[in-house]
C-alpha positions in Angstrom: 0.0 0.0 0.0 2.9 2.4 0.7 4.2 2.2 -2.8 0.7 2.9 -4.2 0.4 6.0 -2.0 3.9 7.2 -3.1 2.9 6.6 -6.8 -0.4 8.5 -6.3 1.4 11.4 -4.6 4.0 11.5 -7.5 1.2 11.7 -10.1 -0.6 14.4 -8.2 2.6 16.4 -7.9 3.1 16.1 -11.7 -0.5 17.1 -12.4 0.0 20.2 -10.2 3.1 21.1 -12.2 1.1 20.7 -15.5 -1.6 23.0 -14.1 1.1 25.7 -13.4 2.5 25.4 -16.9 -1.0 25.5 -18.5 -1.8 28.6 -16.5 1.2 30.4 -17.9 0.1 29.4 -21.5 -3.5 30.5 -20.9 -4.6 33.0 -23.6 -1.3 32.8 -25.4 -0.6 31.7 -29.0 1.8 28.8 -28.9 4.3 27.5 -31.5 5.3 23.9 -31.0 8.5 23.1 -32.8 10.6 20.0 -33.4 7.9 17.4 -33.1 9.3 14.0 -34.1 9.0 12.7 -37.6 11.4 9.8 -37.0 11.2 6.5 -35.2 12.4 6.9 -31.6 9.8 5.5 -29.3 10.8 7.7 -26.4 10.4 10.9 -28.4 7.1 9.7 -29.9 5.8 9.0 -26.4 6.9 12.5 -25.3 5.1 13.9 -28.3 1.9 12.0 -27.6 1.9 13.2 -24.0 2.5 16.7 -25.1 -0.4 16.7 -27.5 -2.6 15.3 -24.7 -1.5 18.1 -22.4 -2.4 20.6 -25.1 -5.8 19.1 -25.5 -6.6 18.6 -21.8 -5.7 22.2 -21.0 -7.0 23.9 -24.1 -3.6 25.2 -25.1 -3.9 27.3 -28.3 -1.2 25.8 -30.5 -1.4 28.0 -33.6 1.7 26.7 -35.3 3.4 23.3 -35.4 6.5 22.3 -37.3 9.2 19.7 -37.4 12.7 20.9 -37.2 13.5 21.1 -40.9 10.3 22.9 -41.8 10.1 25.8 -39.4 8.9 29.1 -41.0 10.1 31.9 -38.9 7.3 34.3 -40.0 4.8 31.8 -38.5 6.8 31.6 -35.2 6.9 35.4 -35.0 3.1 35.5 -34.8 3.1 33.4 -31.6 3.6 34.5 -28.0 5.3 31.4 -26.8 7.7 28.9 -28.4 7.8 25.3 -27.1 10.3 22.7 -28.3 9.9 19.0 -28.2 11.7 17.5 -25.2 14.1 14.7 -25.5 17.9 14.4 -25.9 18.7 16.5 -29.0 19.6 19.7 -27.2 23.1 20.9 -27.7 25.8 20.7 -30.4 25.5 17.0 -31.2 22.5 17.7 -33.4 23.5 20.7 -35.3 20.4 20.9 -37.6 18.0 21.0 -34.7 20.2 23.3 -32.5 20.6 25.7 -35.4 16.9 25.9 -35.8 16.4 26.7 -32.1 19.0 29.4 -32.2 17.4 31.1 -35.2 
């Protein structure tokens, strides 16, 4: 029973963090960049969870693009830029990092 209580408390803590993030996005136009178009099950699951978060909290994602197809004029129309999570931050993945820096 103790493990189940710890698990429930962890999930509640995560839900509270999601609510804090969602509140900061409320009323904002969001660009979601670098969603995965490749086969990496971890990144695909992160993407699936992110899309569920957007739906559950009514996040206004007005622009989505994968890393090689970002149109800066579309991003400029948004208030917030969100990037796909995962392990491709930094200089090992130049194409994606260059896109973020632009």
